[in-house]
C-alpha positions as CSV (number, residue, x, y, z in Angstrom):
1,M,81.5,72.2,141.5
2,K,84.1,69.8,142.6
3,L,87.4,71.0,144.1
4,G,89.4,69.2,141.4
5,T,87.5,71.1,138.7
6,V,88.1,74.4,140.5
7,I,91.8,73.8,140.8
8,S,92.1,72.7,137.2
9,T,90.3,75.9,136.0
10,L,92.6,78.1,138.2
11,I,95.7,76.3,136.8
12,L,94.4,76.8,133.3
13,L,93.8,80.5,133.8
14,I,97.1,81.1,135.5
15,S,98.9,79.3,132.6
16,L,97.1,81.5,130.1
17,V,98.2,84.6,132.0
18,V,101.8,83.4,132.1
19,L,101.8,82.6,128.4
20,W,100.4,86.1,127.6
21,Q,103.1,87.7,129.7
22,L,105.8,85.7,127.9
23,R,104.3,86.0,124.4
24,Q,107.4,87.8,123.1
25,V,109.7,85.1,124.4
26,I,107.4,82.5,122.8
27,L,107.7,84.4,119.5
28,V,111.4,84.3,119.7
29,V,111.4,80.6,120.4
30,L,109.1,80.0,117.4
31,A,111.3,82.2,115.2
32,S,114.3,80.2,116.3
33,I,112.6,77.0,115.3
34,I,111.9,78.4,111.9
35,F,115.5,79.6,111.4
36,A,116.8,76.3,112.7
37,T,114.7,74.4,110.2
38,A,116.1,76.5,107.4
39,L,119.7,75.8,108.6
40,N,118.9,72.1,109.0
41,I,117.8,71.9,105.4
42,I,121.2,73.3,104.3
43,A,123.1,71.0,106.6
44,R,121.3,68.0,105.2
45,K,122.1,69.0,101.7
46,I,125.8,69.3,102.7
47,Q,125.7,65.9,104.4
48,R,124.8,64.2,101.1
49,F,128.4,64.8,100.0
50,G,129.6,62.6,102.9
51,V,130.3,65.4,105.3
52,R,129.7,64.5,109.0
53,R,126.8,66.2,110.8
54,S,128.9,68.6,113.0
55,L,130.9,69.9,110.1
56,A,127.8,70.2,107.9
57,V,126.1,72.4,110.6
58,V,129.2,74.6,110.8
59,L,129.2,75.0,107.0
60,A,125.5,75.7,107.0
61,V,125.9,78.5,109.6
62,V,128.9,80.0,107.7
63,A,127.0,79.9,104.5
64,A,124.0,81.6,106.1
65,V,126.1,84.3,107.8
66,G,128.1,84.8,104.7
67,T,125.0,85.3,102.5
68,V,123.6,87.8,105.0
69,A,127.0,89.6,105.2
70,I,127.3,89.8,101.4
71,F,123.7,91.1,101.1
72,F,124.4,93.9,103.6
73,A,127.8,94.7,102.1
74,L,126.6,95.0,98.5
75,L,123.0,96.1,98.7
76,V,122.3,97.9,102.0
77,P,124.8,100.9,101.6
78,P,123.3,102.0,98.2
79,F,119.8,101.3,99.6
80,I,120.5,103.6,102.6
81,E,122.0,106.2,100.4
82,Q,119.1,106.3,98.0
83,F,116.6,106.2,100.8
84,N,118.3,109.3,102.4
85,Q,118.1,111.1,99.1
86,F,114.5,110.2,98.8
87,I,113.8,111.8,102.2
88,Q,115.6,114.9,101.1
89,L,113.3,115.0,98.0
90,F,110.2,114.6,100.0
91,P,109.4,118.4,100.2
92,K,109.8,118.7,96.4
93,I,107.4,115.8,96.0
94,L,104.8,117.6,98.1
95,D,105.2,120.8,96.1
96,R,104.8,118.9,92.8
97,L,101.7,117.2,94.2
98,D,100.3,120.7,95.1
99,L,100.9,121.9,91.5
100,W,99.4,118.8,90.1
101,V,96.2,119.1,92.1
102,R,95.9,122.8,91.2
103,A,96.3,122.0,87.5
104,I,93.5,119.4,87.7
105,G,91.3,121.9,89.6
106,Q,91.6,124.5,86.9
107,R,90.2,122.1,84.4
108,L,87.2,121.2,86.5
109,P,84.1,123.3,86.6
110,G,83.5,125.4,89.7
111,N,87.3,125.7,90.6
112,L,86.9,123.1,93.3
113,F,90.6,123.3,94.3
114,D,91.0,127.1,94.5
115,D,91.4,127.0,98.2
116,F,93.5,123.8,98.2
117,T,97.1,124.2,99.4
118,L,99.8,122.0,100.7
119,D,101.9,123.6,103.4
120,T,105.1,121.6,103.0
121,A,106.7,122.7,106.3
122,S,103.5,122.0,108.2
123,I,103.1,118.6,106.7
124,I,106.7,117.6,107.5
125,Q,106.3,118.8,111.0
126,Q,103.2,116.7,111.4
127,V,104.6,113.6,109.6
128,Q,107.9,113.5,111.5
129,P,106.3,112.9,115.0
130,V,104.1,110.2,113.5
131,V,107.1,108.4,111.9
132,N,109.1,108.7,115.1
133,N,106.2,107.4,117.2
134,L,105.7,104.5,114.7
135,L,109.4,103.5,114.9
136,E,109.4,103.9,118.7
137,T,106.2,101.8,119.0
138,T,107.7,99.1,116.7
139,I,110.9,98.9,118.8
140,N,109.0,98.9,122.1
141,V,106.6,96.1,121.0
142,F,109.6,93.8,120.4
143,S,111.5,94.9,123.5
144,D,108.9,94.8,126.2
145,T,110.3,91.6,127.8
146,L,114.1,91.4,127.3
147,G,115.1,94.2,124.9
148,V,115.9,94.1,121.2
149,L,119.5,92.9,121.6
150,L,118.7,90.3,124.1
151,N,115.8,89.0,121.9
152,L,118.2,88.8,119.0
153,L,120.9,87.1,121.0
154,L,118.4,84.6,122.4
155,A,117.1,83.8,118.9
156,I,120.6,83.2,117.6
157,I,121.6,81.0,120.5
158,L,118.4,79.0,120.4
159,T,118.7,78.6,116.6
160,L,122.3,77.2,117.0
161,M,121.2,74.9,119.8
162,F,118.2,73.6,117.8
163,V,120.2,73.0,114.6
164,A,123.1,71.4,116.5
165,D,121.0,68.4,117.7
166,P,117.5,68.7,116.4
167,E,116.7,65.0,117.0
168,W,117.2,65.4,120.7
169,Y,114.7,68.3,121.0
170,R,112.3,66.5,118.7
171,R,112.4,63.4,120.9
172,C,111.7,65.5,124.0
173,F,108.8,67.1,122.3
174,I,107.3,63.8,121.2
175,R,107.6,62.4,124.8
176,L,105.1,65.1,125.9
177,F,102.4,63.1,124.2
178,P,100.8,59.8,125.3
179,A,102.8,56.7,124.2
180,F,100.1,55.5,121.8
181,Y,100.2,58.8,119.9
182,R,103.9,59.4,119.7
183,C,104.3,57.8,116.3
184,R,101.6,60.0,114.9
185,V,103.2,63.1,116.4
186,D,106.5,62.1,114.7
187,E,104.6,61.8,111.4
188,I,103.0,65.3,111.8
189,L,106.4,66.8,112.6
190,D,107.7,65.4,109.3
191,R,104.7,67.1,107.6
192,C,105.5,70.3,109.3
193,E,109.1,70.2,108.1
194,V,108.0,69.5,104.5
195,A,105.4,72.3,104.6
196,L,107.8,74.8,106.2
197,T,110.6,74.0,103.7
198,G,108.2,74.3,100.8
199,W,106.9,77.7,102.0
200,L,110.5,79.0,102.6
201,V,111.7,78.0,99.2
202,G,108.6,79.5,97.5
203,I,108.7,82.8,99.3
204,L,112.4,83.3,98.8
205,F,112.1,82.7,95.1
206,N,109.1,85.1,94.9
207,M,111.1,87.8,96.7
208,L,114.0,87.4,94.4
209,V,111.9,87.6,91.2
210,I,109.9,90.6,92.5
211,A,113.1,92.5,93.5
212,I,114.8,91.9,90.1
213,T,111.7,92.6,88.1
214,S,110.9,95.8,89.9
215,W,114.5,97.0,89.7
216,V,114.7,96.4,85.9
217,S,111.3,97.9,85.2
218,L,112.0,101.0,87.2
219,S,115.4,101.4,85.6
220,F,113.7,101.1,82.2
221,L,111.2,103.8,83.1
222,G,114.1,106.0,84.3
223,V,112.8,106.3,87.9
224,Q,115.4,107.4,90.4
225,F,116.5,105.0,93.1
226,A,115.5,101.9,91.1
227,L,117.7,99.6,93.2
228,A,116.4,100.7,96.5
229,N,112.8,100.5,95.4
230,G,113.4,97.1,93.8
231,L,114.9,95.8,97.1
232,F,112.1,97.4,99.0
233,A,109.5,95.6,96.9
234,G,111.2,92.3,97.1
235,L,111.5,92.4,100.9
236,L,107.9,93.5,101.4
237,T,106.8,90.4,99.3
238,F,107.5,88.5,102.5
239,I,104.3,90.2,103.8
240,P,101.4,89.3,101.4
241,N,98.5,91.7,100.9
242,I,100.1,94.6,102.9
243,G,103.6,94.5,101.5
244,P,102.8,95.1,97.8
245,V,100.6,98.1,98.7
246,L,103.4,99.7,100.7
247,S,106.1,99.0,98.2
248,V,104.4,101.1,95.4
249,I,104.3,104.3,97.4
250,P,108.0,105.4,97.2
251,P,108.5,104.9,93.4
252,M,105.2,106.6,92.7
253,A,106.3,109.6,94.8
254,I,109.7,109.8,93.1
255,A,108.1,109.6,89.6
256,L,105.7,112.4,90.5
257,L,108.7,114.8,90.5
258,E,109.0,114.3,86.7
259,S,105.4,113.8,85.6
260,P,102.0,112.8,87.1
261,W,101.6,110.4,84.2
262,K,104.9,108.8,85.0
263,S,103.7,108.2,88.5
264,L,100.6,106.6,87.2
265,T,102.7,104.4,84.9
266,V,104.7,103.2,87.9
267,L,101.4,102.3,89.6
268,L,100.3,100.4,86.5
269,L,103.7,98.7,86.3
270,Y,103.5,97.5,90.0
271,V,99.9,96.3,89.5
272,I,101.0,94.2,86.5
273,I,104.0,92.8,88.4
274,Q,101.8,91.9,91.4
275,Q,99.2,90.3,89.2
276,L,101.8,88.2,87.5
277,E,103.2,87.3,90.9
278,G,99.8,86.5,92.3
279,N,98.2,84.7,89.3
280,V,101.2,83.1,87.7
281,L,104.3,82.8,89.8
282,T,102.8,82.1,93.2
283,P,100.3,79.4,92.0
284,Y,103.1,77.7,90.0
285,I,105.7,77.7,92.8
286,M,103.4,77.4,95.8
287,A,101.3,74.7,94.2
288,Q,104.4,72.5,94.3
289,K,105.2,73.4,97.8
290,V,102.3,74.6,100.0
291,S,98.8,76.0,99.4
292,M,97.1,78.5,101.7
293,P,93.7,80.3,101.0
294,P,94.1,84.1,100.7
295,A,91.5,84.7,103.5
296,I,93.5,82.5,105.9
297,T,96.6,84.5,105.0
298,L,95.0,87.8,105.8
299,L,93.4,86.6,109.0
300,A,96.7,85.1,110.2
301,Q,98.4,88.5,109.6
302,V,95.8,90.3,111.6
303,F,95.8,87.8,114.4
304,F,99.6,87.5,114.9
305,A,100.1,91.3,114.5
306,S,97.5,91.8,117.2
307,F,99.0,89.4,119.7
308,F,102.7,89.8,119.0
309,G,103.0,93.2,117.5
310,F,104.9,94.2,114.4
311,P,107.3,91.1,114.5
312,G,104.3,88.8,114.5
313,L,103.4,90.2,111.1
314,F,106.6,88.8,109.6
315,L,106.2,85.4,111.2
316,A,102.5,85.1,110.5
317,L,102.7,82.9,107.4
318,P,105.2,80.3,108.6
319,L,103.5,80.0,111.9
320,T,100.1,79.6,110.1
321,V,101.6,76.9,107.9
322,L,102.6,74.9,111.0
323,I,99.2,75.5,112.7
324,L,97.3,74.3,109.6
325,V,99.4,71.1,109.5
326,W,98.6,70.4,113.1
327,V,94.9,71.2,112.7
328,K,94.6,68.9,109.7
329,G,96.6,66.1,111.3
330,V,95.2,66.2,114.9
331,L,91.8,67.8,114.7
332,I,90.5,66.8,111.3
333,E,92.1,63.4,110.6
334,D,92.4,62.0,114.2
335,I,89.5,63.5,116.0
336,L,86.7,64.6,113.7
337,N,87.0,62.0,110.9
338,P,86.8,58.9,113.1
339,W,83.5,60.1,114.8
340,D,80.5,57.8,114.3
341,R,78.5,59.4,111.4
342,H,75.3,57.2,111.8
343,D,73.3,59.7,113.8
344,R,70.3,61.7,112.8
345,Y,72.3,64.9,112.3
346,T,75.0,63.6,109.9
347,R,73.3,60.6,108.3
348,D,72.7,62.2,104.9
349,L,75.8,64.5,104.8
350,P,78.7,63.6,102.4
351,I,82.1,63.1,103.7
352,L,84.2,66.1,102.8
353,P,87.9,65.8,102.3
354,A,90.3,67.7,104.5
355,P,91.7,70.9,103.0
356,E,95.1,70.4,101.5
357,I,98.0,72.6,102.5
358,L,100.6,70.2,101.0
359,P,100.9,69.2,97.4
360,P,99.5,65.7,96.6
361,A,101.9,62.8,96.7
362,K,103.3,62.0,93.2
């Protein structure tokens, strides 16, 4: 083996180790790029009214901060209050579940559940350490490198820097590629912006619809803490596959206090809402914006959660959208498609189109 090959291999391995150690910082940078893209969209909308770029950026930041502040001021306090009340009702929920299981057991032959019992105090003592460990692990995963506050501050600063002069950072990134390929990179970056914008608009609309629908439906059924549960369902819509499953647990537990059948009604209601969202709302909205196979969505969540921890779960979909755009543009269109197909292995194979993750041009 040549010396140059050995040195190149060592440099590659060292680079991979360094990237692995800095993976949380890389995640913060990627999150900042996503947030900056969202702010840049708002700034461009404002610029259409003749506002200069610097003022448009300031107005976009003020609008974003104001929206978040209004959300926290109006919705978070009642959510926290209702969530605390739910925690206080948790022992009663366990007791009601115990009675329900015993009632079912009496109707079954053989008295299968005669020895069944739910020790509420014991369960709470066992659950509390698990919850504490889960929260501690979640925080530690995100704070291994710089700490939660430093990561948050770094993300905010980078977002403001990126959105202040995005073209400068874009030109620097493009110059990392060979001269003959820079125009192509510029085109792929445009595709990334379109795909990311489409995904962002679609997911925010879905979250809003799910939150309002869940809130109204739970209020109609008379379930307590309808607002908190509706917001919880809307926020968890950001995490496909996993979020909807987690969002149904609190309202079902609350409804169990009144009647087992009411709890089952809540489950049926959430199944209907999620089916409408998955089969009607998402295809209609996302088909106009961005399309991603369900299997890719699930694998992306598993992959990013494994490498980046809990925060990676939230950024899995936008990062996957960007990766798919680059894979389609670079690997499929520029590398694989131009290959000579007149060999004995591919002579009789049809040319398959590249998978679409953007809507067709109208």
